[in-house]
mmCIF file as Biopython writes it, N, C-alpha, C and O atoms, coordinates in Angstrom:
data_model
#
loop_
_atom_site.group_PDB
_atom_site.id
_atom_site.type_symbol
_atom_site.label_atom_id
_atom_site.label_alt_id
_atom_site.label_comp_id
_atom_site.label_asym_id
_atom_site.label_entity_id
_atom_site.label_seq_id
_atom_site.pdbx_PDB_ins_code
_atom_site.Cartn_x
_atom_site.Cartn_y
_atom_site.Cartn_z
_atom_site.occupancy
_atom_site.B_iso_or_equiv
_atom_site.auth_seq_id
_atom_site.auth_asym_id
_atom_site.pdbx_PDB_model_num
ATOM 1   N N  . MET A ? 1  ? 63.157 85.062 53.360 1.0 0.0 1  A 1 
ATOM 2   C CA . MET A ? 1  ? 64.802 84.830 52.993 1.0 0.0 1  A 1 
ATOM 3   C C  . MET A ? 1  ? 65.213 84.948 51.593 1.0 0.0 1  A 1 
ATOM 4   O O  . MET A ? 1  ? 65.064 84.289 50.564 1.0 0.0 1  A 1 
ATOM 5   N N  . ASP A ? 2  ? 65.883 86.218 52.004 1.0 0.0 2  A 1 
ATOM 6   C CA . ASP A ? 2  ? 66.434 87.147 50.548 1.0 0.0 2  A 1 
ATOM 7   C C  . ASP A ? 2  ? 67.941 86.290 50.005 1.0 0.0 2  A 1 
ATOM 8   O O  . ASP A ? 2  ? 68.963 85.953 50.602 1.0 0.0 2  A 1 
ATOM 9   N N  . LEU A ? 3  ? 67.578 86.184 48.903 1.0 0.0 3  A 1 
ATOM 10  C CA . LEU A ? 3  ? 68.497 85.187 48.107 1.0 0.0 3  A 1 
ATOM 11  C C  . LEU A ? 3  ? 69.889 86.624 48.091 1.0 0.0 3  A 1 
ATOM 12  O O  . LEU A ? 3  ? 70.926 85.977 47.948 1.0 0.0 3  A 1 
ATOM 13  N N  . TRP A ? 4  ? 70.088 87.391 48.132 1.0 0.0 4  A 1 
ATOM 14  C CA . TRP A ? 4  ? 70.858 88.768 47.771 1.0 0.0 4  A 1 
ATOM 15  C C  . TRP A ? 4  ? 71.631 88.648 49.352 1.0 0.0 4  A 1 
ATOM 16  O O  . TRP A ? 4  ? 72.856 88.542 49.398 1.0 0.0 4  A 1 
ATOM 17  N N  . ILE A ? 5  ? 70.936 88.670 50.418 1.0 0.0 5  A 1 
ATOM 18  C CA . ILE A ? 5  ? 71.415 88.688 51.636 1.0 0.0 5  A 1 
ATOM 19  C C  . ILE A ? 5  ? 72.620 87.215 51.763 1.0 0.0 5  A 1 
ATOM 20  O O  . ILE A ? 5  ? 73.670 87.266 52.403 1.0 0.0 5  A 1 
ATOM 21  N N  . ILE A ? 6  ? 72.291 86.405 51.248 1.0 0.0 6  A 1 
ATOM 22  C CA . ILE A ? 6  ? 72.759 84.838 51.796 1.0 0.0 6  A 1 
ATOM 23  C C  . ILE A ? 6  ? 73.671 84.795 50.842 1.0 0.0 6  A 1 
ATOM 24  O O  . ILE A ? 6  ? 74.473 83.902 51.116 1.0 0.0 6  A 1 
ATOM 25  N N  . ILE A ? 7  ? 74.105 85.670 49.222 1.0 0.0 7  A 1 
ATOM 26  C CA . ILE A ? 7  ? 74.802 85.339 48.621 1.0 0.0 7  A 1 
ATOM 27  C C  . ILE A ? 7  ? 75.886 86.774 49.162 1.0 0.0 7  A 1 
ATOM 28  O O  . ILE A ? 7  ? 76.906 86.679 48.480 1.0 0.0 7  A 1 
ATOM 29  N N  . LYS A ? 8  ? 76.007 88.077 50.164 1.0 0.0 8  A 1 
ATOM 30  C CA . LYS A ? 8  ? 76.532 88.744 50.453 1.0 0.0 8  A 1 
ATOM 31  C C  . LYS A ? 8  ? 77.138 88.608 51.533 1.0 0.0 8  A 1 
ATOM 32  O O  . LYS A ? 8  ? 77.919 89.423 52.025 1.0 0.0 8  A 1 
ATOM 33  N N  . GLN A ? 9  ? 76.667 87.070 52.183 1.0 0.0 9  A 1 
ATOM 34  C CA . GLN A ? 9  ? 76.977 86.500 53.340 1.0 0.0 9  A 1 
ATOM 35  C C  . GLN A ? 9  ? 78.036 85.415 53.245 1.0 0.0 9  A 1 
ATOM 36  O O  . GLN A ? 9  ? 79.025 85.228 53.954 1.0 0.0 9  A 1 
ATOM 37  N N  . SER A ? 10 ? 77.656 84.857 52.366 1.0 0.0 10 A 1 
ATOM 38  C CA . SER A ? 10 ? 78.635 83.481 51.998 1.0 0.0 10 A 1 
ATOM 39  C C  . SER A ? 10 ? 79.096 83.721 50.326 1.0 0.0 10 A 1 
ATOM 40  O O  . SER A ? 10 ? 78.858 83.079 49.304 1.0 0.0 10 A 1 
ATOM 41  N N  . TYR A ? 11 ? 79.686 84.673 50.539 1.0 0.0 11 A 1 
ATOM 42  C CA . TYR A ? 11 ? 80.212 84.823 48.850 1.0 0.0 11 A 1 
ATOM 43  C C  . TYR A ? 11 ? 81.390 84.621 48.806 1.0 0.0 11 A 1 
ATOM 44  O O  . TYR A ? 11 ? 81.998 85.071 47.835 1.0 0.0 11 A 1 
ATOM 45  N N  . VAL A ? 12 ? 82.223 83.771 49.985 1.0 0.0 12 A 1 
ATOM 46  C CA . VAL A ? 12 ? 83.753 83.755 49.838 1.0 0.0 12 A 1 
ATOM 47  C C  . VAL A ? 12 ? 83.603 82.126 49.443 1.0 0.0 12 A 1 
ATOM 48  O O  . VAL A ? 12 ? 84.340 81.590 48.616 1.0 0.0 12 A 1 
ATOM 49  N N  . PHE A ? 13 ? 82.507 81.407 50.182 1.0 0.0 13 A 1 
ATOM 50  C CA . PHE A ? 13 ? 82.165 79.968 49.901 1.0 0.0 13 A 1 
ATOM 51  C C  . PHE A ? 13 ? 81.791 79.585 48.196 1.0 0.0 13 A 1 
ATOM 52  O O  . PHE A ? 13 ? 82.349 78.893 47.345 1.0 0.0 13 A 1 
ATOM 53  N N  . ILE A ? 14 ? 80.646 80.365 48.221 1.0 0.0 14 A 1 
ATOM 54  C CA . ILE A ? 14 ? 79.894 80.506 46.841 1.0 0.0 14 A 1 
ATOM 55  C C  . ILE A ? 14 ? 81.420 80.499 45.710 1.0 0.0 14 A 1 
ATOM 56  O O  . ILE A ? 14 ? 81.914 79.552 45.099 1.0 0.0 14 A 1 
ATOM 57  N N  . SER A ? 15 ? 81.714 81.503 45.752 1.0 0.0 15 A 1 
ATOM 58  C CA . SER A ? 15 ? 83.247 81.688 44.702 1.0 0.0 15 A 1 
ATOM 59  C C  . SER A ? 15 ? 84.384 80.547 44.893 1.0 0.0 15 A 1 
ATOM 60  O O  . SER A ? 15 ? 85.329 80.379 44.122 1.0 0.0 15 A 1 
ATOM 61  N N  . ILE A ? 16 ? 84.155 79.902 45.896 1.0 0.0 16 A 1 
ATOM 62  C CA . ILE A ? 16 ? 85.325 79.141 45.723 1.0 0.0 16 A 1 
ATOM 63  C C  . ILE A ? 16 ? 84.724 77.897 44.853 1.0 0.0 16 A 1 
ATOM 64  O O  . ILE A ? 16 ? 85.331 77.227 44.017 1.0 0.0 16 A 1 
ATOM 65  N N  . PHE A ? 17 ? 83.303 77.764 45.295 1.0 0.0 17 A 1 
ATOM 66  C CA . PHE A ? 17 ? 82.959 76.313 44.879 1.0 0.0 17 A 1 
ATOM 67  C C  . PHE A ? 17 ? 82.552 76.548 43.419 1.0 0.0 17 A 1 
ATOM 68  O O  . PHE A ? 17 ? 82.043 75.619 42.791 1.0 0.0 17 A 1 
ATOM 69  N N  . ILE A ? 18 ? 82.795 77.998 42.728 1.0 0.0 18 A 1 
ATOM 70  C CA . ILE A ? 18 ? 82.574 78.268 41.613 1.0 0.0 18 A 1 
ATOM 71  C C  . ILE A ? 18 ? 83.874 78.370 41.185 1.0 0.0 18 A 1 
ATOM 72  O O  . ILE A ? 18 ? 83.851 79.235 40.308 1.0 0.0 18 A 1 
ATOM 73  N N  . ILE A ? 19 ? 84.485 78.149 41.258 1.0 0.0 19 A 1 
ATOM 74  C CA . ILE A ? 19 ? 86.069 78.001 40.817 1.0 0.0 19 A 1 
ATOM 75  C C  . ILE A ? 19 ? 86.624 76.896 40.641 1.0 0.0 19 A 1 
ATOM 76  O O  . ILE A ? 19 ? 87.371 76.525 39.736 1.0 0.0 19 A 1 
ATOM 77  N N  . ILE A ? 20 ? 86.187 76.296 41.665 1.0 0.0 20 A 1 
ATOM 78  C CA . ILE A ? 20 ? 86.472 74.472 41.426 1.0 0.0 20 A 1 
ATOM 79  C C  . ILE A ? 20 ? 85.731 73.894 40.205 1.0 0.0 20 A 1 
ATOM 80  O O  . ILE A ? 20 ? 86.187 72.983 39.514 1.0 0.0 20 A 1 
ATOM 81  N N  . MET A ? 21 ? 84.557 74.499 40.003 1.0 0.0 21 A 1 
ATOM 82  C CA . MET A ? 21 ? 83.817 73.876 39.100 1.0 0.0 21 A 1 
ATOM 83  C C  . MET A ? 21 ? 83.876 74.108 37.802 1.0 0.0 21 A 1 
ATOM 84  O O  . MET A ? 21 ? 83.486 73.348 36.916 1.0 0.0 21 A 1 
ATOM 85  N N  . LEU A ? 22 ? 84.502 75.459 37.641 1.0 0.0 22 A 1 
ATOM 86  C CA . LEU A ? 22 ? 85.287 75.837 36.356 1.0 0.0 22 A 1 
ATOM 87  C C  . LEU A ? 22 ? 86.526 75.399 35.972 1.0 0.0 22 A 1 
ATOM 88  O O  . LEU A ? 22 ? 86.982 75.388 34.829 1.0 0.0 22 A 1 
ATOM 89  N N  . LEU A ? 23 ? 87.000 75.071 36.898 1.0 0.0 23 A 1 
ATOM 90  C CA . LEU A ? 23 ? 88.478 74.501 36.775 1.0 0.0 23 A 1 
ATOM 91  C C  . LEU A ? 23 ? 88.181 73.000 36.264 1.0 0.0 23 A 1 
ATOM 92  O O  . LEU A ? 23 ? 88.746 72.566 35.260 1.0 0.0 23 A 1 
ATOM 93  N N  . SER A ? 24 ? 87.382 72.330 36.911 1.0 0.0 24 A 1 
ATOM 94  C CA . SER A ? 24 ? 87.089 70.584 36.579 1.0 0.0 24 A 1 
ATOM 95  C C  . SER A ? 24 ? 86.440 70.843 35.233 1.0 0.0 24 A 1 
ATOM 96  O O  . SER A ? 24 ? 86.462 70.080 34.267 1.0 0.0 24 A 1 
ATOM 97  N N  . LEU A ? 25 ? 85.876 71.994 35.310 1.0 0.0 25 A 1 
ATOM 98  C CA . LEU A ? 25 ? 85.171 71.629 33.323 1.0 0.0 25 A 1 
ATOM 99  C C  . LEU A ? 25 ? 86.551 71.860 32.689 1.0 0.0 25 A 1 
ATOM 100 O O  . LEU A ? 25 ? 87.092 70.888 32.164 1.0 0.0 25 A 1 
ATOM 101 N N  . LEU A ? 26 ? 87.215 73.125 32.684 1.0 0.0 26 A 1 
ATOM 102 C CA . LEU A ? 26 ? 88.314 73.192 31.868 1.0 0.0 26 A 1 
ATOM 103 C C  . LEU A ? 26 ? 89.255 71.936 31.936 1.0 0.0 26 A 1 
ATOM 104 O O  . LEU A ? 26 ? 89.765 71.658 30.851 1.0 0.0 26 A 1 
ATOM 105 N N  . ILE A ? 27 ? 89.592 71.114 32.996 1.0 0.0 27 A 1 
ATOM 106 C CA . ILE A ? 27 ? 90.605 70.176 32.782 1.0 0.0 27 A 1 
ATOM 107 C C  . ILE A ? 27 ? 89.464 68.894 32.100 1.0 0.0 27 A 1 
ATOM 108 O O  . ILE A ? 27 ? 90.080 67.993 31.530 1.0 0.0 27 A 1 
ATOM 109 N N  . ILE A ? 28 ? 88.448 68.789 32.104 1.0 0.0 28 A 1 
ATOM 110 C CA . ILE A ? 28 ? 87.466 67.983 31.512 1.0 0.0 28 A 1 
ATOM 111 C C  . ILE A ? 28 ? 87.784 68.140 30.267 1.0 0.0 28 A 1 
ATOM 112 O O  . ILE A ? 28 ? 88.516 67.469 29.540 1.0 0.0 28 A 1 
ATOM 113 N N  . GLY A ? 29 ? 87.140 69.136 30.065 1.0 0.0 29 A 1 
ATOM 114 C CA . GLY A ? 29 ? 87.461 69.575 28.553 1.0 0.0 29 A 1 
ATOM 115 C C  . GLY A ? 29 ? 88.658 69.316 27.609 1.0 0.0 29 A 1 
ATOM 116 O O  . GLY A ? 29 ? 88.738 68.677 26.560 1.0 0.0 29 A 1 
ATOM 117 N N  . SER A ? 30 ? 89.364 69.867 28.169 1.0 0.0 30 A 1 
ATOM 118 C CA . SER A ? 30 ? 90.971 69.559 28.076 1.0 0.0 30 A 1 
ATOM 119 C C  . SER A ? 30 ? 91.438 68.036 27.776 1.0 0.0 30 A 1 
ATOM 120 O O  . SER A ? 30 ? 92.319 67.684 26.992 1.0 0.0 30 A 1 
ATOM 121 N N  . ILE A ? 31 ? 90.825 67.423 28.397 1.0 0.0 31 A 1 
ATOM 122 C CA . ILE A ? 31 ? 91.702 65.929 28.626 1.0 0.0 31 A 1 
ATOM 123 C C  . ILE A ? 31 ? 90.080 65.325 27.653 1.0 0.0 31 A 1 
ATOM 124 O O  . ILE A ? 31 ? 90.311 64.191 27.233 1.0 0.0 31 A 1 
ATOM 125 N N  . TRP A ? 32 ? 89.078 65.653 27.374 1.0 0.0 32 A 1 
ATOM 126 C CA . TRP A ? 32 ? 88.413 65.294 26.098 1.0 0.0 32 A 1 
ATOM 127 C C  . TRP A ? 32 ? 88.968 65.405 24.791 1.0 0.0 32 A 1 
ATOM 128 O O  . TRP A ? 32 ? 89.114 64.486 23.984 1.0 0.0 32 A 1 
ATOM 129 N N  . LYS A ? 33 ? 89.237 66.494 24.661 1.0 0.0 33 A 1 
ATOM 130 C CA . LYS A ? 33 ? 90.511 67.188 23.280 1.0 0.0 33 A 1 
ATOM 131 C C  . LYS A ? 33 ? 91.522 66.658 22.870 1.0 0.0 33 A 1 
ATOM 132 O O  . LYS A ? 33 ? 92.003 66.495 21.748 1.0 0.0 33 A 1 
ATOM 133 N N  . LYS A ? 34 ? 91.872 66.342 24.073 1.0 0.0 34 A 1 
ATOM 134 C CA . LYS A ? 34 ? 93.546 65.639 23.861 1.0 0.0 34 A 1 
ATOM 135 C C  . LYS A ? 34 ? 93.130 64.280 24.169 1.0 0.0 34 A 1 
ATOM 136 O O  . LYS A ? 34 ? 94.267 63.830 24.314 1.0 0.0 34 A 1 
ATOM 137 N N  . ARG A ? 35 ? 92.443 63.375 24.361 1.0 0.0 35 A 1 
ATOM 138 C CA . ARG A ? 35 ? 92.588 61.707 25.005 1.0 0.0 35 A 1 
ATOM 139 C C  . ARG A ? 35 ? 93.200 61.073 24.557 1.0 0.0 35 A 1 
ATOM 140 O O  . ARG A ? 35 ? 93.643 60.062 25.103 1.0 0.0 35 A 1 
ATOM 141 N N  . VAL A ? 36 ? 93.634 61.687 22.565 1.0 0.0 36 A 1 
ATOM 142 C CA . VAL A ? 36 ? 94.580 60.334 22.139 1.0 0.0 36 A 1 
ATOM 143 C C  . VAL A ? 36 ? 95.853 60.165 22.706 1.0 0.0 36 A 1 
ATOM 144 O O  . VAL A ? 36 ? 96.430 59.078 22.704 1.0 0.0 36 A 1 
ATOM 145 N N  . ASN A ? 37 ? 96.561 61.739 23.452 1.0 0.0 37 A 1 
ATOM 146 C CA . ASN A ? 37 ? 97.902 61.230 23.556 1.0 0.0 37 A 1 
ATOM 147 C C  . ASN A ? 37 ? 98.025 60.294 25.094 1.0 0.0 37 A 1 
ATOM 148 O O  . ASN A ? 37 ? 98.935 59.516 25.380 1.0 0.0 37 A 1 
ATOM 149 N N  . ILE A ? 38 ? 96.673 60.688 26.045 1.0 0.0 38 A 1 
ATOM 150 C CA . ILE A ? 38 ? 96.925 59.698 26.892 1.0 0.0 38 A 1 
ATOM 151 C C  . ILE A ? 38 ? 95.996 58.253 27.470 1.0 0.0 38 A 1 
ATOM 152 O O  . ILE A ? 38 ? 94.767 58.310 27.519 1.0 0.0 38 A 1 
ATOM 153 N N  . PRO A ? 39 ? 96.602 57.254 27.799 1.0 0.0 39 A 1 
ATOM 154 C CA . PRO A ? 39 ? 95.547 56.218 28.286 1.0 0.0 39 A 1 
ATOM 155 C C  . PRO A ? 39 ? 94.072 56.407 28.631 1.0 0.0 39 A 1 
ATOM 156 O O  . PRO A ? 39 ? 93.644 57.303 29.359 1.0 0.0 39 A 1 
ATOM 157 N N  . LYS A ? 40 ? 93.355 55.487 28.045 1.0 0.0 40 A 1 
ATOM 158 C CA . LYS A ? 40 ? 91.937 55.654 27.864 1.0 0.0 40 A 1 
ATOM 159 C C  . LYS A ? 40 ? 91.577 55.466 29.622 1.0 0.0 40 A 1 
ATOM 160 O O  . LYS A ? 40 ? 90.625 55.996 30.195 1.0 0.0 40 A 1 
ATOM 161 N N  . SER A ? 41 ? 92.549 54.628 30.212 1.0 0.0 41 A 1 
ATOM 162 C CA . SER A ? 41 ? 91.463 54.422 31.427 1.0 0.0 41 A 1 
ATOM 163 C C  . SER A ? 41 ? 92.289 55.840 32.633 1.0 0.0 41 A 1 
ATOM 164 O O  . SER A ? 41 ? 91.761 56.070 33.721 1.0 0.0 41 A 1 
ATOM 165 N N  . LEU A ? 42 ? 93.269 56.431 32.280 1.0 0.0 42 A 1 
ATOM 166 C CA . LEU A ? 42 ? 93.641 57.652 33.398 1.0 0.0 42 A 1 
ATOM 167 C C  . LEU A ? 42 ? 92.641 58.767 32.249 1.0 0.0 42 A 1 
ATOM 168 O O  . LEU A ? 42 ? 92.312 59.802 32.827 1.0 0.0 42 A 1 
ATOM 169 N N  . ALA A ? 43 ? 92.240 58.693 31.040 1.0 0.0 43 A 1 
ATOM 170 C CA . ALA A ? 43 ? 91.007 59.790 30.990 1.0 0.0 43 A 1 
ATOM 171 C C  . ALA A ? 43 ? 89.994 59.579 31.457 1.0 0.0 43 A 1 
ATOM 172 O O  . ALA A ? 43 ? 89.276 60.514 31.811 1.0 0.0 43 A 1 
ATOM 173 N N  . ALA A ? 44 ? 89.548 58.035 31.631 1.0 0.0 44 A 1 
ATOM 174 C CA . ALA A ? 44 ? 88.517 57.629 32.379 1.0 0.0 44 A 1 
ATOM 175 C C  . ALA A ? 44 ? 88.302 58.117 33.845 1.0 0.0 44 A 1 
ATOM 176 O O  . ALA A ? 44 ? 87.277 58.681 34.228 1.0 0.0 44 A 1 
ATOM 177 N N  . LEU A ? 45 ? 89.611 57.780 34.779 1.0 0.0 45 A 1 
ATOM 178 C CA . LEU A ? 45 ? 89.710 58.328 35.721 1.0 0.0 45 A 1 
ATOM 179 C C  . LEU A ? 45 ? 89.781 59.610 35.848 1.0 0.0 45 A 1 
ATOM 180 O O  . LEU A ? 45 ? 89.116 60.023 36.799 1.0 0.0 45 A 1 
ATOM 181 N N  . THR A ? 46 ? 90.402 60.505 35.180 1.0 0.0 46 A 1 
ATOM 182 C CA . THR A ? 46 ? 90.441 61.873 35.628 1.0 0.0 46 A 1 
ATOM 183 C C  . THR A ? 46 ? 88.647 62.668 35.480 1.0 0.0 46 A 1 
ATOM 184 O O  . THR A ? 46 ? 88.066 63.474 36.207 1.0 0.0 46 A 1 
ATOM 185 N N  . ILE A ? 47 ? 88.145 61.824 33.932 1.0 0.0 47 A 1 
ATOM 186 C CA . ILE A ? 47 ? 86.642 62.456 33.783 1.0 0.0 47 A 1 
ATOM 187 C C  . ILE A ? 47 ? 86.132 62.201 35.347 1.0 0.0 47 A 1 
ATOM 188 O O  . ILE A ? 47 ? 85.994 63.086 36.190 1.0 0.0 47 A 1 
ATOM 189 N N  . ILE A ? 48 ? 85.879 60.754 35.536 1.0 0.0 48 A 1 
ATOM 190 C CA . ILE A ? 48 ? 85.193 60.870 36.865 1.0 0.0 48 A 1 
ATOM 191 C C  . ILE A ? 48 ? 85.376 61.247 37.842 1.0 0.0 48 A 1 
ATOM 192 O O  . ILE A ? 48 ? 84.375 61.521 38.504 1.0 0.0 48 A 1 
ATOM 193 N N  . ILE A ? 49 ? 87.036 61.514 38.600 1.0 0.0 49 A 1 
ATOM 194 C CA . ILE A ? 49 ? 87.299 62.155 39.992 1.0 0.0 49 A 1 
ATOM 195 C C  . ILE A ? 49 ? 86.465 63.915 39.526 1.0 0.0 49 A 1 
ATOM 196 O O  . ILE A ? 49 ? 85.564 64.379 40.224 1.0 0.0 49 A 1 
ATOM 197 N N  . PHE A ? 50 ? 86.785 64.345 38.780 1.0 0.0 50 A 1 
ATOM 198 C CA . PHE A ? 50 ? 86.785 65.595 38.311 1.0 0.0 50 A 1 
ATOM 199 C C  . PHE A ? 50 ? 84.987 66.118 38.186 1.0 0.0 50 A 1 
ATOM 200 O O  . PHE A ? 50 ? 84.485 67.181 38.554 1.0 0.0 50 A 1 
ATOM 201 N N  . GLY A ? 51 ? 84.381 65.007 37.579 1.0 0.0 51 A 1 
ATOM 202 C CA . GLY A ? 51 ? 83.034 64.842 37.514 1.0 0.0 51 A 1 
ATOM 203 C C  . GLY A ? 51 ? 82.389 64.755 39.053 1.0 0.0 51 A 1 
ATOM 204 O O  . GLY A ? 51 ? 81.406 65.452 39.307 1.0 0.0 51 A 1 
ATOM 205 N N  . LEU A ? 52 ? 82.866 64.030 39.902 1.0 0.0 52 A 1 
ATOM 206 C CA . LEU A ? 52 ? 82.467 64.354 41.272 1.0 0.0 52 A 1 
ATOM 207 C C  . LEU A ? 52 ? 82.774 65.268 41.860 1.0 0.0 52 A 1 
ATOM 208 O O  . LEU A ? 52 ? 82.222 65.433 42.948 1.0 0.0 52 A 1 
ATOM 209 N N  . LEU A ? 53 ? 83.725 66.200 41.427 1.0 0.0 53 A 1 
ATOM 210 C CA . LEU A ? 53 ? 84.100 67.440 42.235 1.0 0.0 53 A 1 
ATOM 211 C C  . LEU A ? 53 ? 83.062 68.421 41.606 1.0 0.0 53 A 1 
ATOM 212 O O  . LEU A ? 53 ? 82.888 69.493 42.186 1.0 0.0 53 A 1 
ATOM 213 N N  . ILE A ? 54 ? 82.405 68.168 40.548 1.0 0.0 54 A 1 
ATOM 214 C CA . ILE A ? 54 ? 81.514 69.304 39.774 1.0 0.0 54 A 1 
ATOM 215 C C  . ILE A ? 54 ? 80.171 68.804 40.860 1.0 0.0 54 A 1 
ATOM 216 O O  . ILE A ? 54 ? 79.501 69.515 41.609 1.0 0.0 54 A 1 
ATOM 217 N N  . ILE A ? 55 ? 80.086 67.254 40.602 1.0 0.0 55 A 1 
ATOM 218 C CA . ILE A ? 55 ? 78.476 67.365 41.650 1.0 0.0 55 A 1 
ATOM 219 C C  . ILE A ? 55 ? 78.713 67.641 43.061 1.0 0.0 55 A 1 
ATOM 220 O O  . ILE A ? 55 ? 77.892 68.374 43.613 1.0 0.0 55 A 1 
ATOM 221 N N  . PHE A ? 56 ? 79.998 67.042 43.964 1.0 0.0 56 A 1 
ATOM 222 C CA . PHE A ? 56 ? 80.302 67.692 45.150 1.0 0.0 56 A 1 
ATOM 223 C C  . PHE A ? 56 ? 79.926 69.179 45.297 1.0 0.0 56 A 1 
ATOM 224 O O  . PHE A ? 56 ? 79.214 69.573 46.221 1.0 0.0 56 A 1 
ATOM 225 N N  . SER A ? 57 ? 80.531 70.146 44.166 1.0 0.0 57 A 1 
ATOM 226 C CA . SER A ? 57 ? 80.598 71.589 44.406 1.0 0.0 57 A 1 
ATOM 227 C C  . SER A ? 57 ? 78.919 71.968 44.472 1.0 0.0 57 A 1 
ATOM 228 O O  . SER A ? 57 ? 78.568 72.572 45.485 1.0 0.0 57 A 1 
ATOM 229 N N  . LEU A ? 58 ? 78.205 71.750 43.779 1.0 0.0 58 A 1 
ATOM 230 C CA . LEU A ? 58 ? 76.933 71.779 42.802 1.0 0.0 58 A 1 
ATOM 231 C C  . LEU A ? 58 ? 76.109 71.210 44.261 1.0 0.0 58 A 1 
ATOM 232 O O  . LEU A ? 58 ? 75.118 71.880 44.552 1.0 0.0 58 A 1 
ATOM 233 N N  . PHE A ? 59 ? 76.362 70.305 44.980 1.0 0.0 59 A 1 
ATOM 234 C CA . PHE A ? 59 ? 75.693 69.866 46.113 1.0 0.0 59 A 1 
ATOM 235 C C  . PHE A ? 59 ? 75.605 71.075 47.226 1.0 0.0 59 A 1 
ATOM 236 O O  . PHE A ? 59 ? 74.659 71.499 47.890 1.0 0.0 59 A 1 
ATOM 237 N N  . SER A ? 60 ? 77.228 71.514 47.135 1.0 0.0 60 A 1 
ATOM 238 C CA . SER A ? 60 ? 77.521 72.370 48.364 1.0 0.0 60 A 1 
ATOM 239 C C  . SER A ? 60 ? 76.813 73.628 48.160 1.0 0.0 60 A 1 
ATOM 240 O O  . SER A ? 60 ? 76.244 74.123 49.133 1.0 0.0 60 A 1 
ATOM 241 N N  . LEU A ? 61 ? 76.768 74.228 47.002 1.0 0.0 61 A 1 
ATOM 242 C CA . LEU A ? 61 ? 76.376 75.638 46.564 1.0 0.0 61 A 1 
ATOM 243 C C  . LEU A ? 61 ? 74.967 75.562 46.755 1.0 0.0 61 A 1 
ATOM 244 O O  . LEU A ? 61 ? 74.439 76.657 46.952 1.0 0.0 61 A 1 
ATOM 245 N N  . ILE A ? 62 ? 74.018 74.318 46.750 1.0 0.0 62 A 1 
ATOM 246 C CA . ILE A ? 62 ? 72.612 74.191 46.853 1.0 0.0 62 A 1 
ATOM 247 C C  . ILE A ? 62 ? 72.574 74.462 48.714 1.0 0.0 62 A 1 
ATOM 248 O O  . ILE A ? 62 ? 71.685 75.108 49.269 1.0 0.0 62 A 1 
ATOM 249 N N  . PHE A ? 63 ? 73.515 73.933 49.291 1.0 0.0 63 A 1 
ATOM 250 C CA . PHE A ? 63 ? 73.263 73.306 50.733 1.0 0.0 63 A 1 
ATOM 251 C C  . PHE A ? 63 ? 73.276 74.977 51.294 1.0 0.0 63 A 1 
ATOM 252 O O  . PHE A ? 63 ? 72.301 75.520 51.813 1.0 0.0 63 A 1 
ATOM 253 N N  . ILE A ? 64 ? 74.692 75.670 51.041 1.0 0.0 64 A 1 
ATOM 254 C CA . ILE A ? 64 ? 75.024 76.966 51.103 1.0 0.0 64 A 1 
ATOM 255 C C  . ILE A ? 64 ? 73.908 78.066 50.871 1.0 0.0 64 A 1 
ATOM 256 O O  . ILE A ? 64 ? 73.641 78.884 51.751 1.0 0.0 64 A 1 
ATOM 257 N N  . ILE A ? 65 ? 73.386 78.049 49.867 1.0 0.0 65 A 1 
ATOM 258 C CA . ILE A ? 65 ? 72.047 79.170 49.187 1.0 0.0 65 A 1 
ATOM 259 C C  . ILE A ? 65 ? 70.823 78.486 50.060 1.0 0.0 65 A 1 
ATOM 260 O O  . ILE A ? 65 ? 69.793 79.161 50.048 1.0 0.0 65 A 1 
ATOM 261 N N  . SER A ? 66 ? 70.782 77.609 50.600 1.0 0.0 66 A 1 
ATOM 262 C CA . SER A ? 66 ? 69.594 77.020 51.274 1.0 0.0 66 A 1 
ATOM 263 C C  . SER A ? 66 ? 69.602 77.108 52.242 1.0 0.0 66 A 1 
ATOM 264 O O  . SER A ? 66 ? 68.749 77.920 52.600 1.0 0.0 66 A 1 
ATOM 265 N N  . PHE A ? 67 ? 70.359 76.525 53.349 1.0 0.0 67 A 1 
ATOM 266 C CA . PHE A ? 67 ? 70.672 76.699 54.745 1.0 0.0 67 A 1 
ATOM 267 C C  . PHE A ? 67 ? 71.965 77.871 55.744 1.0 0.0 67 A 1 
ATOM 268 O O  . PHE A ? 67 ? 72.426 78.077 56.866 1.0 0.0 67 A 1 
ATOM 269 N N  . GLY A ? 68 ? 72.037 78.462 53.894 1.0 0.0 68 A 1 
ATOM 270 C CA . GLY A ? 68 ? 73.205 79.103 54.497 1.0 0.0 68 A 1 
ATOM 271 C C  . GLY A ? 68 ? 72.833 80.721 55.738 1.0 0.0 68 A 1 
ATOM 272 O O  . GLY A ? 68 ? 73.641 81.369 56.403 1.0 0.0 68 A 1 
ATOM 273 N N  . TYR A ? 69 ? 71.388 80.879 55.609 1.0 0.0 69 A 1 
ATOM 274 C CA . TYR A ? 69 ? 71.248 81.938 56.444 1.0 0.0 69 A 1 
ATOM 275 C C  . TYR A ? 69 ? 70.924 81.655 58.006 1.0 0.0 69 A 1 
ATOM 276 O O  . TYR A ? 69 ? 70.207 80.693 58.279 1.0 0.0 69 A 1 
ATOM 277 N N  . ASN A ? 70 ? 71.319 82.283 58.791 1.0 0.0 70 A 1 
ATOM 278 C CA . ASN A ? 70 ? 71.237 81.780 60.114 1.0 0.0 70 A 1 
ATOM 279 C C  . ASN A ? 70 ? 70.965 82.872 60.960 1.0 0.0 70 A 1 
ATOM 280 O O  . ASN A ? 70 ? 71.527 83.001 62.047 1.0 0.0 70 A 1 
ATOM 281 N N  . SER A ? 71 ? 70.199 83.602 60.556 1.0 0.0 71 A 1 
ATOM 282 C CA . SER A ? 71 ? 69.806 84.944 61.340 1.0 0.0 71 A 1 
ATOM 283 C C  . SER A ? 71 ? 68.043 84.705 61.894 1.0 0.0 71 A 1 
ATOM 284 O O  . SER A ? 71 ? 67.470 85.590 62.529 1.0 0.0 71 A 1 
#
């Protein structure tokens, strides 16, 4: 199983999940820096939601790379 072939075949899905992870990290970083301006419960809820998005994206990337080659 060649990793390069898998990446070439499923690059759209991989890029979507990488973009979701990067945007989530950006939002978590901005909330972490400016958490004085928003309520702590809202900051905690946002960090939890986007943290779960990052975890979901990582598991999806692992699944795509592991089981994405169907030839």
